[in-house]
N, C-alpha and C positions, 0 to 999 in steps of 0.2 A: 249281345255278348260276343259278336263275331268281329267287331271292329278292333283292330290291333294298332297300337302306336309303336312304330319301329324304333330300334335303338338309335340314340342320338347320333347325328351325322358325325362321322369321324371317330365314333366311340369304339371301345374295346369290345369284341364279341363276348357274349355271356359265357360261352364255353371256356374261354381263356380265363375269365374272372373266376369261374367255378374251380378250375384246375389250380390256379394260384392260391385261392382262398382255402381249398381243402388241403392241399399239400403243405402250404405255409402254416396252417393251424395245427395239423398233425405233428409236423417237425418241431414247432415251438413248444407244444405241450409235452412231447417226448423229451425235450431238453430239460424239463424240470426233473427228470429222472437222474440228472447229474447230482442232485441233492443226495440221493441214496449212494451213488458211487463215490462221492467226495466226503460224505458225512457232514455236510453243511446244509444251510437253507438259502444260500445266496442266489441260487438259480431259479427261485420261485417265480420271479417276474416274467419268465418265459411263458408261463401259463396265461398271463394277461395278454401278452403279445399274440398268443394263439387265439384267444377270444376276439381280439381286434381283427385278425385275419377273417374269422368266421362272420363277424358283423359286417365287414366290408363286402364279403361275398353275398351274405344274406340280403343285404340292401338291394343288390342288383336282381336277386331272385324275386323279391317283393315287387320291384319295379316291373319286371317281366310279367309277373302274374297279374298285377293291377293294370297293365297296359291294355287288358281286354275289357276294361270298363267296369270293374268291380268298385262301386262307389265307396264302400266301407271296407275294402279289402286290406288296407294297410294295417289297421289295428288288429283285425281278426287273424290275418296271416301271421303277424308278429306274435300274438298270444298263443296260437296253436303250435307255432314252431317251438316256443319255449316250454309250453305245457306238455307236449308230447316228448320234447327233447329231454326234459328232466327225468322221465321214466327210463329212457334209453341210457342216460348218463348214470343213474343210480344202479341200474342192472349191470352196466359195464364195469363199474368200479370194483366188482367182485372178481374180475378177471386178471388181476395183478398187472404185470407189465403190458399185457395185451389190451388194457382198458381203453385207450384212445381208439384203436382199431375196432374193438368190440362196440364202442359207442356209435361209430359210423354204421356198422352193420345192423345193429338193433334199430337205430333211428331210421335207416333206409327201409326196413321192413314195416315199421310203424307208419312212415310217411306214405308208402305205397297204399297201405290199407286206408289211411285217412283221405288220401287223394282220390282213391276209387269211390269211397263212400260219398265224398263231396261232389264228385263229377258225375257219377253214374246213378247213385241212389237218390241224391238230392237234385239231380238233373240240372246242375249248373252249366254243363256243356262247355267248359273252358278247355281248349286244346292242350294247354300246358299245365292244367291243374294237378295231375298226378305227379309230373316231374317236379314242378316247383314246390309242392308241399313236401315231397321227399327231400329236396334240397334244403328247404327251410327247417325240417325236422332234424336233419343232420347238423345244420349250422347251429340250431338251438342247443343240441346236445354238446357240441364242441364249445360253444360260448359258456355254458354252465360248467363243463369240465375244466376249461381253461381258467376261468375266474376262481373256481374252487381250488384248483391246483396252486394258483397264485396265493390264495389266502392261507392255505394250510401247508404248502410246500410239497404236496403229494397228491396223486390221483388214486390212492388206495382207499377203499371204503372204510376200513378201520380208523384211518387217520382223520376221516371226516366225521365220524360219530363219537370218537373218544377224545377227551381232553384231560386236563389235570388241574387240580387246585391244591392249596396248602391248608391243612387242618392240624392246628396245634404244632406247626413247624414241620409236619410230615406231608410230603407230596402224595396225593392219592388220585386215582383215576376217577373221572366223572364223565357222564354223557351229556349233562346239561351245558357244560362249557366246551362246546364243539361246534363245528360248522353247521351240522344238521340239527343236533340237539338244542343248540342255541338259536335256531331259526335264522341264522345268517344266510343260509341258502335262499331264503325267501327274498332277502334284500338283493342278492345276486340275480335272482330271477327277474326282478323288476328292473335292475340296472341293465341287464341284457335285453329285456323286452323293449324298453324305451329306446335303447341305442339302436336296435335293428329297425324299429318302426319310424323313428323321427326323421332320418335323412331324406327319404323320398317325400314324406309329407311336407317337409320344410322347403324342398327345392322344386316340387312339381309345378307345372304351369306352362304357359306358351314358350317361356325362355329356359326351360329345364335343360341343363347340359350334364352329360354323364360324368365328366371329370369333377364338376362341382358337387354333384350328388355323392359321388364316391369319396371325395375328400371330406365331406360332411360326415359320412359314415365312419371314416377313420378318426375324425375329431371326436365324435360321440363315443367311439370305442375307447379311446385314451382317457376321455373324461370319466367314463365308468371305471376304467382301470385305476384312476386316482382314488375313487371311493373304495375300491377293493383293497388298494394298498393301505389305506387308513385302517380298514377292518383287520388287515393282516397283522397289525401290532398285537392283537389278542392271541395270535397263534404262533407267530414266528419270532425269531430273535430280533432285537432292535435294529441291528445292522442290515439284516435281510429285508425287513419291512421298509427301512429308509431307502435302500437301494431300489426296491420296487416303486416307491413313491417318486424318486428322482427320475427313473426311466419313464414312468407314466406322465409326469409333469412335462418333461422335455418333449415327449411325443405329442402331448396335447398342445403345447405352445406352438410347435412347428405346424401341425395340421390346422390349428385355428388360424394362424397367420396366412397360410396358403389358402384356406377357405375364404377368408376375407378378400384376398387378392382376386380369386375367381369370381366372387360375388360382385366386386367392383367392376370387373371386366364385363360380366353379363349385364349389369345395370347400365354401364356406359353404352353397350351395344343397343339398348332400348331407349336411350336418352331422347333421340329424335324420332322415335316411333310414332306413327300416326294412329289415331283411334280406328278400330275395325268398323268399317261402314256396313250398315244393315242393307240388305238387298231391297230394291224398290218393291213396294207392295207388302213388305213385312214377311215375305215367304222365306 
């Protein structure tokens, strides 16, 4: 477990990706608060963009962790990030306007605990285990908070557990028609989990390149954002839901086309590659 695969040649340092992902995610999620200030739901799509930033960052965290030779590390890292992140996210939604910052702090504490248990108690002895699990837990919390904010237009706990329905022409509050009560958050959990796991799994190999992997992460993020936009029709005004869908679709089309270009570039680079010769004697 001591062999480490270095960052792709010419790649962006992980610390810079972390900074961009963390700040970008927080800023975008906080922009959904414009819904409260303006009395509309039109700014809900920013939550999805915040989740995409977190997915883009989390993908590189998974790559850094799994470069130490963890054979099944991608799915397990993705699931533990979202599984522990949902705890941080739900606790943080009780903090009002401080919810996004609260999610980061709570997730960081959980991540350190999980990283310590994995590295020291389970004796995995991975040098970056504690840091990467901390990052992934924070990313998971921000993914869930971002997509939840996009679906409901708010990152407040009450807006996620309460909905409304019409009974004999009278609008009444109900908990079953809500993000959490209707189990929509479970779908968001899987959308985030798949999006953060898939890119490195899809791009790993002898010709893995950082820009292609990260572009795949953005593409997966926007693809999940499209699904969240569709679900948001149950909670938002038609105009706000359509706007979120359009933004997600445009983002997905662009990142998908860029990903295909980068895939063709890397495939062409290996077009004339020769088979790897086995050393004499089979050693």
